[in-house]
BANUDO-248498 format. One record per residue (C-alpha): x, y, z; residue number from 1. Coordinates in nm, 2 decimals, always signed. Layout:
+--------+--------+--------+-----+
!   east !  north !     up ! num !
+--------+--------+--------+-----+
!      X !      Y !      Z ! NUM !
...
+--------+--------+--------+-----+
! end
This chain:
+--------+--------+--------+-----+
!   east !  north !     up ! num !
+--------+--------+--------+-----+
! +10.62 !  +5.75 !  +9.17 !   1 !
! +10.56 !  +5.36 !  +9.18 !   2 !
! +10.84 !  +5.16 !  +9.34 !   3 !
! +11.00 !  +4.94 !  +9.08 !   4 !
! +11.10 !  +4.68 !  +9.33 !   5 !
! +10.88 !  +4.62 !  +9.63 !   6 !
! +11.04 !  +4.61 !  +9.97 !   7 !
! +11.16 !  +4.26 ! +10.08 !   8 !
! +10.86 !  +4.15 ! +10.30 !   9 !
! +10.71 !  +3.81 ! +10.37 !  10 !
! +10.37 !  +3.93 ! +10.29 !  11 !
! +10.46 !  +3.99 !  +9.93 !  12 !
! +10.65 !  +3.67 !  +9.87 !  13 !
! +10.45 !  +3.59 !  +9.56 !  14 !
! +10.51 !  +3.92 !  +9.41 !  15 !
! +10.89 !  +3.91 !  +9.47 !  16 !
! +10.93 !  +3.55 !  +9.36 !  17 !
! +10.73 !  +3.64 !  +9.03 !  18 !
! +10.96 !  +3.94 !  +8.99 !  19 !
! +11.26 !  +3.71 !  +9.04 !  20 !
! +11.14 !  +3.47 !  +8.78 !  21 !
! +11.09 !  +3.74 !  +8.54 !  22 !
! +11.41 !  +3.92 !  +8.58 !  23 !
! +11.64 !  +3.65 !  +8.66 !  24 !
! +11.52 !  +3.31 !  +8.54 !  25 !
! +11.36 !  +3.44 !  +8.23 !  26 !
! +11.56 !  +3.76 !  +8.20 !  27 !
! +11.89 !  +3.59 !  +8.22 !  28 !
! +11.76 !  +3.28 !  +8.01 !  29 !
! +11.87 !  +3.08 !  +8.33 !  30 !
! +11.60 !  +2.82 !  +8.22 !  31 !
! +11.53 !  +2.85 !  +7.86 !  32 !
! +11.19 !  +2.66 !  +7.92 !  33 !
! +11.04 !  +2.92 !  +8.16 !  34 !
! +10.97 !  +3.21 !  +7.92 !  35 !
! +10.69 !  +3.04 !  +7.73 !  36 !
! +10.53 !  +2.93 !  +8.05 !  37 !
! +10.55 !  +3.27 !  +8.21 !  38 !
! +10.42 !  +3.46 !  +7.90 !  39 !
! +10.12 !  +3.20 !  +7.89 !  40 !
! +10.08 !  +3.30 !  +8.26 !  41 !
! +10.07 !  +2.91 !  +8.35 !  42 !
! +10.31 !  +2.94 !  +8.63 !  43 !
! +10.13 !  +2.91 !  +8.97 !  44 !
! +10.30 !  +3.08 !  +9.27 !  45 !
! +10.17 !  +2.93 !  +9.60 !  46 !
! +10.27 !  +3.09 !  +9.93 !  47 !
! +10.27 !  +2.88 ! +10.23 !  48 !
! +10.12 !  +3.07 ! +10.52 !  49 !
! +10.24 !  +2.86 ! +10.82 !  50 !
! +10.59 !  +2.80 ! +10.93 !  51 !
! +10.58 !  +2.45 ! +11.08 !  52 !
! +10.73 !  +2.15 ! +10.91 !  53 !
! +10.39 !  +1.98 ! +10.90 !  54 !
! +10.23 !  +2.27 ! +10.75 !  55 !
! +10.53 !  +2.31 ! +10.49 !  56 !
! +10.48 !  +1.95 ! +10.37 !  57 !
! +10.10 !  +1.98 ! +10.39 !  58 !
! +10.09 !  +2.27 ! +10.16 !  59 !
! +10.32 !  +2.10 !  +9.92 !  60 !
! +10.11 !  +1.80 !  +9.89 !  61 !
!  +9.82 !  +2.02 !  +9.83 !  62 !
!  +9.99 !  +2.19 !  +9.54 !  63 !
! +10.10 !  +1.85 !  +9.39 !  64 !
!  +9.73 !  +1.74 !  +9.41 !  65 !
!  +9.62 !  +2.07 !  +9.25 !  66 !
!  +9.87 !  +2.05 !  +8.96 !  67 !
!  +9.79 !  +1.68 !  +8.91 !  68 !
!  +9.42 !  +1.76 !  +8.87 !  69 !
!  +9.47 !  +2.08 !  +8.64 !  70 !
!  +9.52 !  +2.09 !  +8.26 !  71 !
!  +9.89 !  +2.18 !  +8.19 !  72 !
!  +9.75 !  +2.49 !  +7.99 !  73 !
!  +9.61 !  +2.61 !  +8.32 !  74 !
!  +9.91 !  +2.53 !  +8.55 !  75 !
! +10.20 !  +2.41 !  +8.39 !  76 !
! +10.43 !  +2.43 !  +8.69 !  77 !
! +10.41 !  +2.55 !  +9.05 !  78 !
! +10.65 !  +2.73 !  +9.27 !  79 !
! +10.57 !  +2.65 !  +9.63 !  80 !
! +10.71 !  +2.97 !  +9.84 !  81 !
! +10.81 !  +2.92 ! +10.20 !  82 !
! +10.84 !  +3.28 ! +10.35 !  83 !
! +10.88 !  +3.15 ! +10.69 !  84 !
! +11.00 !  +2.83 ! +10.86 !  85 !
! +11.27 !  +2.73 ! +10.60 !  86 !
! +11.52 !  +3.00 ! +10.64 !  87 !
! +11.79 !  +2.76 ! +10.74 !  88 !
! +11.92 !  +2.59 ! +10.43 !  89 !
! +11.98 !  +2.24 ! +10.61 !  90 !
! +11.61 !  +2.25 ! +10.71 !  91 !
! +11.51 !  +2.33 ! +10.37 !  92 !
! +11.72 !  +2.03 ! +10.24 !  93 !
! +11.52 !  +1.80 ! +10.49 !  94 !
! +11.20 !  +1.93 ! +10.34 !  95 !
! +11.31 !  +1.87 !  +9.99 !  96 !
! +11.41 !  +1.51 ! +10.07 !  97 !
! +11.08 !  +1.46 ! +10.24 !  98 !
! +10.88 !  +1.60 !  +9.95 !  99 !
! +11.07 !  +1.36 !  +9.70 ! 100 !
! +11.00 !  +1.07 !  +9.94 ! 101 !
! +10.62 !  +1.18 !  +9.93 ! 102 !
! +10.62 !  +1.20 !  +9.56 ! 103 !
! +10.78 !  +0.85 !  +9.55 ! 104 !
! +10.55 !  +0.70 !  +9.80 ! 105 !
! +10.25 !  +0.85 !  +9.63 ! 106 !
! +10.37 !  +0.69 !  +9.29 ! 107 !
! +10.41 !  +1.02 !  +9.13 ! 108 !
! +10.78 !  +0.96 !  +9.06 ! 109 !
! +10.80 !  +1.00 !  +8.69 ! 110 !
! +10.51 !  +1.23 !  +8.68 ! 111 !
! +10.68 !  +1.52 !  +8.88 ! 112 !
! +11.02 !  +1.62 !  +8.96 ! 113 !
! +11.14 !  +1.89 !  +9.20 ! 114 !
! +11.38 !  +2.18 !  +9.16 ! 115 !
! +11.48 !  +2.38 !  +9.47 ! 116 !
! +11.58 !  +2.74 !  +9.52 ! 117 !
! +11.69 !  +2.92 !  +9.86 ! 118 !
! +11.83 !  +3.24 !  +9.96 ! 119 !
! +12.13 !  +3.06 ! +10.10 ! 120 !
! +12.16 !  +2.79 !  +9.84 ! 121 !
! +12.48 !  +2.60 !  +9.84 ! 122 !
! +12.60 !  +2.33 !  +9.60 ! 123 !
! +12.76 !  +2.05 !  +9.77 ! 124 !
! +13.14 !  +2.09 !  +9.76 ! 125 !
! +13.13 !  +2.45 !  +9.65 ! 126 !
! +13.25 !  +2.72 !  +9.87 ! 127 !
! +12.98 !  +2.94 ! +10.03 ! 128 !
! +13.13 !  +3.26 !  +9.87 ! 129 !
! +13.12 !  +3.10 !  +9.51 ! 130 !
! +12.90 !  +3.31 !  +9.29 ! 131 !
! +12.79 !  +3.01 !  +9.10 ! 132 !
! +12.57 !  +2.91 !  +9.40 ! 133 !
! +12.35 !  +3.21 !  +9.26 ! 134 !
! +12.21 !  +3.00 !  +8.99 ! 135 !
! +11.97 !  +2.85 !  +9.27 ! 136 !
! +11.93 !  +3.14 !  +9.49 ! 137 !
! +11.58 !  +3.30 !  +9.51 ! 138 !
! +11.43 !  +3.57 !  +9.74 ! 139 !
! +11.27 !  +3.28 !  +9.93 ! 140 !
! +11.29 !  +2.91 !  +9.97 ! 141 !
! +11.11 !  +2.75 !  +9.68 ! 142 !
! +11.00 !  +2.40 !  +9.59 ! 143 !
! +10.94 !  +2.40 !  +9.21 ! 144 !
! +10.70 !  +2.12 !  +9.10 ! 145 !
! +10.77 !  +2.03 !  +8.74 ! 146 !
! +10.58 !  +1.81 !  +8.52 ! 147 !
! +10.80 !  +1.55 !  +8.38 ! 148 !
! +10.61 !  +1.48 !  +8.06 ! 149 !
! +10.62 !  +1.83 !  +7.97 ! 150 !
! +10.99 !  +1.87 !  +8.07 ! 151 !
! +11.06 !  +1.56 !  +7.85 ! 152 !
! +10.88 !  +1.71 !  +7.54 ! 153 !
! +11.08 !  +2.03 !  +7.58 ! 154 !
! +11.41 !  +1.86 !  +7.63 ! 155 !
! +11.38 !  +1.65 !  +7.33 ! 156 !
! +11.36 !  +1.95 !  +7.10 ! 157 !
! +11.64 !  +2.14 !  +7.27 ! 158 !
! +11.99 !  +2.12 !  +7.17 ! 159 !
! +12.24 !  +2.02 !  +7.44 ! 160 !
! +12.04 !  +2.06 !  +7.76 ! 161 !
! +12.32 !  +1.91 !  +7.96 ! 162 !
! +12.51 !  +2.24 !  +7.90 ! 163 !
! +12.25 !  +2.45 !  +8.07 ! 164 !
! +12.40 !  +2.44 !  +8.43 ! 165 !
! +12.75 !  +2.51 !  +8.30 ! 166 !
! +12.63 !  +2.80 !  +8.10 ! 167 !
! +12.44 !  +2.94 !  +8.40 ! 168 !
! +12.75 !  +2.92 !  +8.62 ! 169 !
! +12.96 !  +3.10 !  +8.35 ! 170 !
! +12.70 !  +3.38 !  +8.34 ! 171 !
! +12.69 !  +3.41 !  +8.71 ! 172 !
! +13.06 !  +3.45 !  +8.71 ! 173 !
! +13.06 !  +3.71 !  +8.43 ! 174 !
! +12.79 !  +3.90 !  +8.59 ! 175 !
! +12.94 !  +3.90 !  +8.95 ! 176 !
! +12.80 !  +4.06 !  +9.26 ! 177 !
! +12.74 !  +4.39 !  +9.11 ! 178 !
! +12.58 !  +4.25 !  +8.79 ! 179 !
! +12.34 !  +4.03 !  +9.00 ! 180 !
! +12.24 !  +4.34 !  +9.21 ! 181 !
! +12.19 !  +4.55 !  +8.90 ! 182 !
! +11.96 !  +4.28 !  +8.76 ! 183 !
! +11.78 !  +4.23 !  +9.07 ! 184 !
! +11.85 !  +4.50 !  +9.35 ! 185 !
! +11.68 !  +4.31 !  +9.62 ! 186 !
! +11.98 !  +4.06 !  +9.62 ! 187 !
! +12.17 !  +4.34 !  +9.80 ! 188 !
! +11.91 !  +4.34 ! +10.08 ! 189 !
! +11.89 !  +3.97 ! +10.17 ! 190 !
! +12.17 !  +3.75 ! +10.02 ! 191 !
! +12.48 !  +3.90 !  +9.88 ! 192 !
+--------+--------+--------+-----+
! end
């Protein structure tokens, strides 16, 4: 019998992240823009092999270059996955700040924006146990590279995009711990 959910291992980080996107992000409609790209298979999942901060930013920059040089139909967005070296949320926030600074210094601000996800994601000023933190929790630390032009086109045709975060927080509250584990059983193993 095939196991529906693979075990939580660093060597299957791309598979687990893809499953998280399908079950949580698309399945719960946390990002209403993700489903079309997932169905088109234009989402790239890039796993960083190294664990050093230098390797983390080098791989991020390689992915920025790759998405920049690729047609949107081939790679619409990229999730850079860090299975090692970014376990500490504060260290990950440092990486996020450095990645944003690199985009700015390269003159790519306005072309790309970043979203971030982490197993221990914690919104500023929100209690650690608050279930709403789960809107940005994923199996591994992830820097999500988003094409701003594409996002702008999508947002222009979407009614009330500013309500998405609030709707997601309400959904997390409604689902609660048990609902999240039912939707994505691996949450019980690594985060909840």
